[in-house]
C-alpha positions in Angstrom: -21.9 6.3 -6.3 -23.1 4.5 -9.4 -21.1 4.9 -12.7 -22.8 6.7 -15.5 -23.4 5.0 -18.9 -20.3 6.6 -20.5 -18.1 5.2 -17.7 -19.8 1.8 -18.0 -19.1 1.7 -21.8 -15.5 2.7 -21.3 -15.0 0.1 -18.6 -16.4 -2.6 -20.9 -13.4 -1.9 -23.2 -11.0 -2.6 -20.3 -10.7 -6.4 -20.3 -9.2 -8.8 -17.8 -5.4 -9.3 -17.9 -4.7 -5.8 -19.1 -3.6 -2.4 -17.8 -6.1 0.1 -19.1 -5.5 3.9 -19.6 -8.1 6.6 -20.1 -8.0 10.2 -21.5 -10.3 11.5 -18.7 -10.7 11.0 -14.9 -13.1 8.5 -13.7 -12.3 5.9 -16.3 -13.8 7.8 -19.2 -12.6 7.9 -22.8 -10.4 4.8 -23.2 -6.9 5.4 -24.7 -5.0 2.1 -24.9 -4.7 -1.3 -23.1 -1.4 -3.0 -22.3 -1.5 -6.8 -21.9 -0.2 -8.1 -18.6 2.3 -10.3 -20.4 4.0 -7.1 -21.8 6.7 -5.2 -19.9 8.7 -2.0 -20.3 7.8 1.6 -21.0 4.7 2.6 -23.0 4.3 6.2 -24.2 1.0 8.1 -24.8 0.8 10.9 -27.3 -1.1 13.1 -24.9 -1.8 13.3 -21.1 -4.0 10.7 -19.6 -6.0 11.0 -16.4 -7.1 7.6 -15.0 -6.1 3.9 -15.2 -7.0 0.4 -14.1 -4.6 -2.5 -13.4 -6.5 -5.7 -14.1 -3.4 -7.9 -14.0 -3.6 -10.6 -11.3 0.0 -10.4 -10.1 1.9 -7.5 -11.8 2.6 -3.9 -10.9 2.8 -0.8 -13.1 3.7 2.8 -12.6 2.1 5.9 -14.1 4.6 8.5 -15.0 4.7 12.0 -16.4 7.8 12.8 -18.4 9.8 10.3 -16.3 8.4 11.3 -12.9 6.3 8.7 -11.0 2.7 10.0 -10.5 1.2 6.7 -9.1 2.1 3.1 -8.5 -0.6 0.5 -9.2 -0.6 -2.9 -7.6 -2.5 -5.7 -9.2 -6.2 -4.8 -9.2 -5.4 -1.2 -8.6 -7.6 1.7 -9.6 -6.5 5.3 -10.1 -9.7 7.3 -11.0 -7.8 10.6 -10.7 -4.0 10.2 -10.2 -3.1 13.5 -12.0 -1.8 13.8 -15.6 0.5 11.0 -16.9 1.9 10.2 -20.3 3.9 7.1 -19.7 3.1 3.6 -18.2 6.0 1.5 -16.9 5.1 -2.2 -16.6 7.3 -4.4 -14.4 9.0 -7.3 -16.2 8.5 -9.8 -13.4 5.3 -10.9 -11.8 4.9 -10.6 -8.1 6.7 -7.1 -7.7 4.5 -4.7 -5.7 4.6 -1.0 -4.8 
């Protein structure tokens, strides 16, 4: 399936070496990007519905009010993981789900 122009525009805002979050499923409506060099817990002010992990060697977890919704290995894509409002980024490189 080919991405539509809205999805393509949103993906263009998700750059390499970042974890990218989106307000809608299918990588639509970018919300915020987290640089791979960062670590810790990042909060969203609303529920988010898709994410990309463009880190080469770092894992992150999508959580909803502290409960893990999905784990994302490097290069991972979650077009529709369910609602989440937190992103936990591992401190160390090389940790995988």
